[in-house]
N, C-alpha and C positions, 0 to 999 in steps of 0.2 A: 280538312285537307282532301277528303275523298271527293269533294265536288270538283277538284281539279285533276283528279287521276284520269288517265286515258283508259280505254276499255281493257287492254291487256293487263294493266296494273290492277285494275279492279277485280279481274278474274282470280288474282292471287291473294289480294289483301282485303277486299271489301267485306264489311260486316264483322271483322274480327280484330280485337285488340288484346294482346297478351296480358296487359295489366288487369283485365277483368277475369282472367282464368289462371291465376297463380303464375303468371308470366311464362306460360308454356308457349314455345314458338309454334308448335303444331296444335291445332284445336283439339282439346280433350274430347273423348267420347263419353257423354254423360249417360251411361248405360244403367238407367234406373227407371222404375215405373212411377215413383212418387218422390216428393220433396218434403222435408220437415218444416214445421212452423216454429217460430221463436216462442210464441205464446198464443192465447186465444185472440188477442187483439190483432196480432199479425195475420192470423188466419182470416179473420173477419175483413181486414183491409184488402187482402188478396181476393177473396170471393166477392167483395164489393167493387173490385176493379179500381180501388183508390190508389194502389201502388203497383208497380211492376214487380213481377216475380213468377215463380213456377209452383204449381200445385201438384200436377199429375201429367205424365208425358203425353197422354191423349189431348191435353189442353195446351201443351207447350213444353219444349225441352231446349236447353241452351245450345246443343249441337244443331238441332233442327232450325233454331232461330238464326244462327249464323248463316245457314244455307238459304233461308228465306230472305234474309237481308242482302246476301250477295246476289241472288238472282234478281231481286228488285233493283239493286244498284246497276246491274248490267242492262236491265230493260229501262232504266231511268224512271222507275216507279217510286211511289211514296211508301209502299209497304206491301206485304204479301203473306202467303201461307204456304207450307209444304204439306204434301199428302203422300199416302202410301204408294201411289202409282199415278201415271198420267191420266188414266181413265177416272180415277177418283177426283183429280183436279177439275176435269171437265164437268163431272156430275155435281161437285160441290159449287162450282162457280154458277151454274145455271139454277140449281136448286136453292141457292141463296136468295134469289129474287123471284123465282117462278113458283106457282102453286096450281092446284087443280083448277082447270078452266082456262089457264094461260096457254100461250104458245111461243115457240121460238122459230124465227125465220132464219134458215141456214143455207149455206151453199151446198149444192148436191155433191161436190167433190170433197169427200170426207174419208178419213181413215175408217176401215171397216167396222171396228168395234165402236167408234164414235157414232157411226151411222146406226148401228143396232141400238145404242143407248138412246138416241133421239127418236128413232122410228119405232122401236119396240118396247124398251124398258120404261122411259118416262111416260109414254101414253098409258101405261098400266096405272099410273098415279094421276092421270088427268091432265098431263102436260103434253100438248101435241107439237109436232114439228111440221113446218112448211118448207119443203126443199125447193131451191131455185137454182137456175143455171148460174154458175159462178161469175160469168162475164155478161150477165143480163141484169143491170141494176133495175130496169123497169119491172122485172118479175118480183124483185124484193119489195119494191114500193107497193105493188098490187097485193102482195101477201100480208103486209102489215095491217093490223087492226088495233082496236083499243085494248085487247088482251095480250098483245105481243109484249114480251119482256126483254128481248135481246135479239140482235142480229149476230150471227155466228159464222165464222169461216176459218180456214187454215191459210196461213201465209203461202205456204208451198204444200200442195195437197199430196197425200200418200195413197196410192202409188202413181196417180195420174200425172203428177208434175205440174198441174194447173197452178198458176200464180194469181192470187186474188188482187183485184184493184182496191187496195185498202182505202185510199183517199176517197174513191167514189162511194164505197160502202159506208165509210164513216160519215160522209156528208148526208146520205139518205137516212142513215140511222138517227143522226142528230136532228135532222129536220122533223122526224117523227117522235122525238123525245126519248130515244132509246140508246143504250150503250152498244158499242161494237166490241164483241168478245172474239179474240183471235188466238188460235192455236199456232204458236211459233216454234213448234218442236223441230221441224226439219231445217228451217232457216237458222235458228238460234239467234241471239242478239248480236252475234259477231257479223252476220250477214244482213240482218234486218232488225230494226227496232220499231215495231208497229205503232208505238205511242207517237213517234215522229210523224206518222201519217194519219193521225186522228183516232186511233183505237183507244178504248177506255179500259179494257181488261185483257191481260195476256195469260194464257195457260201453257204449260209445258209438260211433256213427258220427259223428265230428267233422265230417265233410263237410257235414252238414245244418245244424241251427240253431246249433250251437256256432260254426262258422265263419261261416255266414250269407251268404257271397258266391259260393258255387258255383264256386270256382276251384281248390280243392285237396282231394284225398282224404286221409282220415286216420281213425284209430280210437284208442280208449283202453280200457284195463282198469284199474279202481280196486279196491283191496283195502281192506275195512273194518278188517281187523286183528282182528276179533272172533271169527271162527269157530275153535273148538277142534280144530284138525287133529290134535294129539297125542292127544286123547281118543278119536280114531277111527283110530288108527295103522295097523291092518291094512287098512282100506278105502282110506286115502289114503297108501299106501306111498311114492308118488312125492315126497311132501313130508316124510315122517317117517322114512325109512330113509337111512342114510348112503351106501349105494351109488348112490343117485340124486341125491345132494346135491353139496356143494362142499367142498373142502379137508378131506375125511374126515368131514364132518358132514352131517346132514340139513338140508334147507332150514329146518325149524322150529328146529333148534338154532343154525344159523348166522345166521338172519335174524329170528327171533322173530315179532313181529306182522306183519312184511312177508313172511312165508314164501311166501304164494301169489303175490304180485307178483314175487318173486325167481324162483320156479319158472317163471312165464310168460316172463320175460326169458331165463333160462338154460336153459330147456327148448325148447318149440316155437318161440318167437320167434327164438332164437339159431340153431336148426338148420334151420328152414324159411325164414328170411330175409325175413319180411314186414315189412321195415323202413320207417319213415316218413322220407322225405327231409327234410333240414334246412330247405330252403326252404318245403316244405309246412307244417312245424311253425311256422315264423315267420308264414306267412300265416294259419294257423288262430288263432294267438295274437292277431293283429290283430283278427280277428272276435270273439273271446271278449270283448275289451274293451267291446264295445257290445251284448253279449247281453241285458242287462236292458232296455235301451232298445228293442231290436228286438222282444223278446218281448212287451213291453207293447203295442206298436202292432199286432203280429201277432194277439195274442189279441183285442184290440178289434175289428180288422177282421173276423176270422174269426167272431166272435160275431154281428156285424151281418149278414154274408153268410149265415150259417146260418139266421138268423131270416127274412131276405128269401126265401131259397129255400124254407123250410118253408111260406110263404104264397103261393108262386107257382103258378098253375094248370097250368103246363107241367111241374112237378116232381112226380114220383110219391112220393118219399120222401127224407129227409135223415138222415144219421147223423153226429151231432156231439155228444159227451157234455156239451158246455156247454149244450145245450138241455134244459130241464126234462123234456121228454117222452122223452129218451133213457134206456134201461134202466140205463145206468151213470152217470147224472147224480149219484146219491148218492155213488158211489165217486170221481167227479171232484171233488165238493165235499170229500170226506175227504182225498184224497191230493194234490190240486192246487189247492185253494182255489177250485174252481169254474171255473178257467181251463183250457181244454182244448187249448191250443196252436193250431197253424195248419192242421192237416190235416183236411179234411172230405170226406165222400163223399155223393153223391146220385144219384138216378136220373131221367133225362129221360123223360117219357112218349113211348112209341113204340119202346122197345127199343134194340137194338144200333145200328141206323143213326141213330136220333135222338141217341144219345150221341155218335157220331162226328161228326154234322153240327154239333151244338152246339160241339164242340171246334174244328171248322174255321172256325166263324163268329166266334170271338173275335178281337178286334183288338189289345187291350192285353195280355191274359194270354198268356204264352208256352206253347207246347206242348212238354212235356219230361217225362221220367220221373224227374227229380230232384225233391227237395223240401227245404224248410228254407231256401230262398234268400230274399234281400230282395225279389226279384221274384216275383210271383204266377205259379204254374205250374199247368198242367192236364194230366191224362193220362186217356185213355179206354182202360182195359186191354184190353177185348175187341177193339179194333181195332189195338192196338199190342203191349204186352208179353205179353198172353195170347191173341193172335189164333189160335194153333194149337189152342186148346181148343174142344171142342164146347160147346153151350149147357148140357148137363148137367154137364160137367166144370167149367164156369165157376161154376155154382150150387154144386157141392160144394166148390169152393175158396173160397167166400164172396165171389166177385167176379162178380155177375150181369152179364148182357149190357149192361144200361143204366147200370151204375155209371160215374160220372165222379168222379175224385179231384182236388180242388183243394188246392194248397199255397199258402196265403194269405201275401202279402208285406206290405210296408210302404207301398205306394202310398196315395194319398188314397182314402178309402172311397167317395166319390161317383164317382170314375173307375172303380173296380172294379165297383160296382153297376151303373153305366151300361153297361159292356161286357158283363157277364153278362146284363143285362136285354135288350139288343139281340140277343144271341145266342139267347136263349130265345124272343124275340118273333118272330124271322124264320123260324119253322118253317113 
């Protein structure tokens, strides 16, 4: 029946059946580190992957499994895995297929910590990154070689607001025999489902809009089940060769369409232990139930705030792809139906100090580096997260001194506009 459910219904019900959990209407929290075996034969079958079941929460937990299944259903994937954070999801997805000597070709418009993962952390282990202009497919083609393992981008980049041309990137990735891995955190599957545009793997920071309440960290990896790993067996030996697989089979042979998801769980996630706590899985599931309602309100509020800022004399510029003047407005229309989620950036006239002063004068909006909360949050990177960078380094990173990032919430629009207006007028 789930195949016929619409998205909003799946947000509430997908992946959970009360009959499998003592008929509890609400999903139980399986707050346990380990699970008991019936006998030695039962344990052997579990460790040989001959039967489904749970051994140890680092390898799987019923509460986390419902969350993984629900996110996969929303993205229309065949399976997935949940992780302790969004960053863990990105790292596990890439490390499931890449090893020393390999490289990842990625869009340069990336969340800051993802940039550091690709540009600084993975190179320590021999995996390099080649950054390309997000709207220049020719740069991606030129960067790909025989050791490239994936093309990577964000549907909607944080904080630049750049919208990736998913179809174009999927086409060039597939022409080279590579999967397209997409971070869909800011768009969420309510605004965009990258698999519909050719993506092969989706990752999420569930901490943000999917949860919406800002009280639990979590991440997810979703497998489309469509990438032909076996057709590129030498390049993706970690999935196609038995020595890296389970019970004497490769992941492709043992798990079929869910080979990539299985590799993530039984490879980097199992050995590095970036596990999602059962309580956090439960809390994130509560948030997902109201995702559609929240995103409708957030997109409405963000659009009006972006328009207000674009007309305000104290504002030098606004970056929000929902505005017709934004260079990616066409891509926003194509991939997200014109609704650009809740993150927008703008510059306050007067530079670094003006941006910091604006942040400090806000009364309702909370000062925080998080985003995707029901509460509206503000961050001035030059005075907080990026304060160690020079003006030139800020410019090169795409984070100019005057940039202020708003993560718009669900408050009444007049209260938000009033707070922003007074903070701008008090200069």
